Kinemage of the C-alpha trace (Angstrom):
@kinemage 1
@onewidth
@group {chain A} dominant
@subgroup {mainchain}
@vectorlist {calphas} color= white
{ca met a 1} P 9.102 -5.290 22.319
{ca lys a 2} L 8.763 -8.353 20.098
{ca glu a 3} L 11.773 -9.704 18.212
{ca asn a 4} L 9.880 -10.389 14.971
{ca gly a 5} L 8.159 -7.740 12.869
{ca ile a 6} L 5.761 -7.581 9.939
{ca ile a 7} L 6.249 -4.569 7.668
{ca phe a 8} L 3.426 -3.640 5.310
{ca asp a 9} L 3.188 -1.713 2.095
{ca leu a 10} L 0.049 0.458 2.074
{ca asp a 11} L -1.652 0.845 -1.324
{ca gly a 12} L -2.786 -2.462 -2.762
{ca thr a 13} L -1.885 -4.233 0.476
{ca leu a 14} L -3.876 -2.627 3.308
{ca trp a 15} L -6.302 -0.425 1.387
{ca glu a 16} L -7.390 0.690 -2.081
{ca val a 17} L -8.021 4.385 -2.854
{ca ile a 18} L -8.210 4.534 -6.657
{ca asp a 19} L -11.376 6.647 -6.881
{ca ala a 20} L -10.279 9.135 -4.210
{ca thr a 21} L -6.881 9.565 -5.860
{ca tyr a 22} L -8.454 9.902 -9.299
{ca asn a 23} L -10.792 12.639 -8.076
{ca ser a 24} L -7.981 14.489 -6.276
{ca ala a 25} L -5.647 14.297 -9.274
{ca asn a 26} L -8.236 15.584 -11.680
{ca glu a 27} L -9.382 18.362 -9.387
{ca val a 28} L -5.845 19.721 -9.771
{ca ala a 29} L -5.641 18.885 -13.492
{ca lys a 30} L -8.905 20.732 -14.133
{ca lys a 31} L -7.768 23.704 -12.035
{ca tyr a 32} L -4.708 24.189 -14.266
{ca lys a 33} L -6.460 23.130 -17.496
{ca leu a 34} L -4.272 20.041 -17.894
{ca lys a 35} L -5.011 16.631 -19.407
{ca glu a 36} L -7.069 14.160 -17.413
{ca val a 37} L -5.063 11.748 -15.281
{ca thr a 38} L -6.597 8.373 -16.128
{ca lys a 39} L -7.345 5.609 -13.648
{ca glu a 40} L -4.945 3.394 -15.587
{ca val a 41} L -2.107 5.834 -14.901
{ca ile a 42} L -3.104 6.108 -11.245
{ca cys a 43} L -3.089 2.334 -10.788
{ca asn a 44} L 0.370 2.141 -12.364
{ca val a 45} L 1.686 4.887 -10.076
{ca phe a 46} L 0.795 3.200 -6.767
{ca gly a 47} L 4.048 2.056 -5.155
{ca lys a 48} L 6.240 4.494 -7.063
{ca asn a 49} L 8.165 7.323 -5.398
{ca lys a 50} L 7.162 10.984 -5.722
{ca ile a 51} L 9.488 11.770 -8.635
{ca glu a 52} L 8.288 8.742 -10.604
{ca ala a 53} L 4.683 9.636 -9.819
{ca ala a 54} L 5.171 13.204 -11.056
{ca gln a 55} L 6.696 11.976 -14.313
{ca met a 56} L 3.828 9.545 -14.898
{ca tyr a 57} L 1.016 11.954 -13.996
{ca phe a 58} L 2.377 14.905 -15.973
{ca pro a 59} L 4.984 13.670 -18.500
{ca tyr a 60} L 4.538 16.806 -20.612
{ca leu a 61} L 5.509 19.218 -17.794
{ca asn a 62} L 8.959 20.013 -16.453
{ca leu a 63} L 9.776 17.936 -13.404
{ca glu a 64} L 9.774 20.779 -10.887
{ca lys a 65} L 6.248 21.832 -11.852
{ca ala a 66} L 5.027 18.231 -11.953
{ca val a 67} L 6.325 17.615 -8.423
{ca glu a 68} L 4.557 20.769 -7.204
{ca leu a 69} L 1.299 19.430 -8.610
{ca ile a 70} L 1.849 16.019 -7.014
{ca asp a 71} L 2.208 17.762 -3.643
{ca glu a 72} L -1.018 19.679 -4.250
{ca ile a 73} L -2.843 16.486 -5.221
{ca ser a 74} L -1.493 14.762 -2.132
{ca glu a 75} L -2.829 17.449 0.200
{ca ile a 76} L -6.305 17.256 -1.342
{ca asn a 77} L -6.257 13.465 -1.214
{ca val a 78} L -5.090 13.351 2.409
{ca asn a 79} L -7.821 15.747 3.529
{ca tyr a 80} L -10.463 13.671 1.746
{ca leu a 81} L -9.181 10.372 3.141
{ca leu a 82} L -8.941 11.704 6.687
{ca lys a 83} L -12.664 12.500 6.538
{ca asn a 84} L -13.929 9.614 4.435
{ca gly a 85} L -11.334 6.860 4.648
{ca gly a 86} L -10.425 4.432 1.886
{ca asn a 87} L -11.506 0.934 0.949
{ca leu a 88} L -9.964 -1.429 3.493
{ca tyr a 89} L -9.414 -4.968 2.296
{ca pro a 90} L -11.818 -7.537 3.796
{ca asn a 91} L -11.092 -8.779 7.331
{ca leu a 92} L -8.209 -6.328 7.690
{ca lys a 93} L -8.768 -5.357 11.306
{ca thr a 94} L -9.525 -8.844 12.617
{ca thr a 95} L -6.417 -10.180 10.872
{ca leu a 96} L -4.225 -7.380 12.228
{ca asn a 97} L -5.579 -8.167 15.690
{ca lys a 98} L -4.304 -11.729 15.368
{ca leu a 99} L -0.931 -10.628 14.062
{ca lys a 100} L -0.208 -7.989 16.692
{ca glu a 101} L -0.496 -10.571 19.440
{ca lys a 102} L 2.690 -12.227 18.145
{ca tyr a 103} L 4.484 -9.597 16.052
{ca asp a 104} L 5.223 -5.901 16.002
{ca leu a 105} L 3.549 -4.264 12.998
{ca phe a 106} L 4.938 -1.484 10.784
{ca ile a 107} L 4.154 0.343 7.544
{ca val a 108} L 6.682 1.325 4.883
{ca ser a 109} L 5.041 3.220 2.037
{ca asn a 110} L 6.724 4.997 -0.853
{ca ser a 111} L 4.463 8.014 -0.391
{ca gly a 112} L 5.922 11.494 -0.569
{ca asn a 113} L 3.611 12.650 2.227
{ca ile a 114} L 3.703 11.136 5.719
{ca lys a 115} L 0.194 12.501 6.289
{ca tyr a 116} L -1.028 10.007 3.693
{ca val a 117} L 0.028 7.077 5.897
{ca glu a 118} L -1.471 8.830 8.907
{ca ala a 119} L -4.750 9.307 7.012
{ca phe a 120} L -4.960 5.521 6.657
{ca ile a 121} L -4.206 4.880 10.333
{ca ile a 122} L -6.572 7.568 11.635
{ca ser a 123} L -9.492 6.941 9.273
{ca ala a 124} L -9.320 3.178 9.846
{ca asn a 125} L -9.013 3.669 13.627
{ca leu a 126} L -5.773 1.674 13.774
{ca asn a 127} L -3.765 4.003 16.010
{ca asp a 128} L -2.796 1.225 18.424
{ca tyr a 129} L -1.859 -1.322 15.781
{ca phe a 130} L 1.348 -0.043 14.186
{ca lys a 131} L 4.514 0.534 16.168
{ca asp a 132} L 6.064 2.792 13.535
{ca tyr a 133} L 5.635 3.881 9.920
{ca ile a 134} L 7.703 5.547 7.214
{ca ala a 135} L 6.805 7.347 3.997
{ca ala a 136} L 10.063 6.736 2.150
{ca ser a 137} L 9.819 9.498 -0.460
{ca his a 138} L 8.890 11.977 2.264
{ca ile a 139} L 12.353 11.599 3.791
{ca gln a 140} L 14.025 10.981 0.414
{ca ile a 141} L 15.156 7.412 0.917
{ca thr a 142} L 14.335 4.242 -1.007
{ca lys a 143} L 11.768 1.745 0.154
{ca ala a 144} L 14.559 -0.769 0.829
{ca glu a 145} L 16.357 1.791 2.991
{ca ala a 146} L 13.118 2.486 4.853
{ca ile a 147} L 12.669 -1.237 5.548
{ca glu a 148} L 16.252 -1.457 6.802
{ca lys a 149} L 15.665 1.622 8.982
{ca ile a 150} L 12.651 -0.013 10.651
{ca ile a 151} L 14.588 -3.236 11.276
{ca leu a 152} L 17.572 -1.389 12.762
{ca glu a 153} L 15.699 1.123 14.903
{ca his a 154} L 13.377 -1.497 16.382
{ca asn a 155} L 16.028 -4.196 16.837
{ca leu a 156} L 14.062 -6.770 14.881
{ca lys a 157} L 15.645 -10.190 14.807
{ca his a 158} L 13.491 -11.233 11.852
{ca ala a 159} L 11.165 -9.283 9.586
{ca ile a 160} L 8.841 -9.929 6.657
{ca tyr a 161} L 7.611 -7.419 4.082
{ca val a 162} L 4.077 -7.712 2.710
{ca gly a 163} L 3.404 -5.871 -0.552
{ca asp a 164} L 1.826 -6.156 -3.953
{ca thr a 165} L 4.243 -4.857 -6.615
{ca gln a 166} L 7.554 -5.739 -8.214
{ca tyr a 167} L 8.969 -2.649 -6.524
{ca asp a 168} L 8.026 -4.166 -3.145
{ca leu a 169} L 9.594 -7.489 -4.043
{ca asp a 170} L 12.814 -5.783 -5.171
{ca ala a 171} L 12.954 -3.717 -1.969
{ca ser a 172} L 12.547 -6.860 0.136
{ca arg a 173} L 15.350 -8.596 -1.736
{ca thr a 174} L 17.617 -5.580 -1.287
{ca ala a 175} L 16.817 -5.559 2.436
{ca lys a 176} L 17.378 -9.345 2.501
{ca ile a 177} L 14.068 -10.261 4.144
{ca pro a 178} L 11.238 -12.589 3.045
{ca phe a 179} L 8.469 -11.116 0.911
{ca ile a 180} L 4.777 -12.039 0.783
{ca his a 181} L 2.946 -11.037 -2.386
{ca ala a 182} L -0.553 -9.660 -1.850
{ca lys a 183} L -1.951 -10.992 -5.130
{ca tyr a 184} L -5.215 -9.064 -4.756
{ca gly a 185} L -3.280 -5.773 -5.182
{ca phe a 186} L -1.834 -4.018 -8.223
{ca gly a 187} L 1.150 -6.204 -9.139
{ca lys a 188} L 0.660 -9.355 -11.205
{ca asn a 189} L 2.860 -12.336 -12.049
{ca leu a 190} L 5.548 -11.651 -9.463
{ca asp a 191} L 8.253 -14.248 -8.921
{ca ala a 192} L 7.476 -14.493 -5.207
{ca lys a 193} L 7.932 -17.625 -3.091
{ca tyr a 194} L 5.139 -16.651 -0.690
{ca tyr a 195} L 1.775 -15.116 -1.527
{ca ile a 196} L -1.759 -14.517 -0.267
{ca asn a 197} L -4.988 -14.259 -2.256
{ca ser a 198} L -6.780 -12.429 0.578
{ca phe a 199} L -5.575 -10.539 3.632
{ca glu a 200} L -7.004 -13.066 6.075
{ca glu a 201} L -4.616 -15.739 4.735
{ca leu a 202} L -1.643 -13.779 6.080
{ca pro a 203} L -1.219 -15.246 9.619
{ca glu a 204} L -0.933 -18.798 8.306
{ca val a 205} L 1.707 -17.858 5.720
{ca ile a 206} L 3.691 -15.797 8.228
{ca asp a 207} L 3.672 -18.617 10.767
{ca lys a 208} L 5.093 -20.960 8.133
{ca ile a 209} L 7.948 -18.570 7.363
{ca phe a 210} L 8.816 -18.072 11.022
{ca lys a 211} L 8.716 -21.788 11.858
């Protein structure tokens, strides 16, 4: 067990699945004769919890029905991604290889479906890379609480969170750990002290923080 850990957001940090999510969302929308869910909406939803996602996808439906549809979309999306995978950011695996030599690696996503995180790990063949992972909305806790849970349960002396949105930055601040902004993701103009323009820049930035 290593005393320092790197905790990753998923969407916009480790992979990008806009097209798959768009197709899954609109398969359900078409089934129930609902309005198209645009790619703009989908991009704005990444990083949000399940309730927020339901409200953004289907603002004209009552919340209970919207959440049911989000769950249906999630199942379709997970099944697709398990078979086909998503778009991994360049040099992801080689960079993770470098990092896991020195740090324990974790994922904290805001997904409402733990199978979504598992679809990433399985499809990308990264089973041996991550020590633990949490889908925060799945167990009805905040992303900050999920980060704190990882730190506590794995006795991490120091941890860093890597994400791409304001929500990720806020969660890191609440958990009182350093944050690295993945500027290639969905969030722009974040007031973050540390950042990367590509995933392969991560080891150098992390080493500076842990110096």
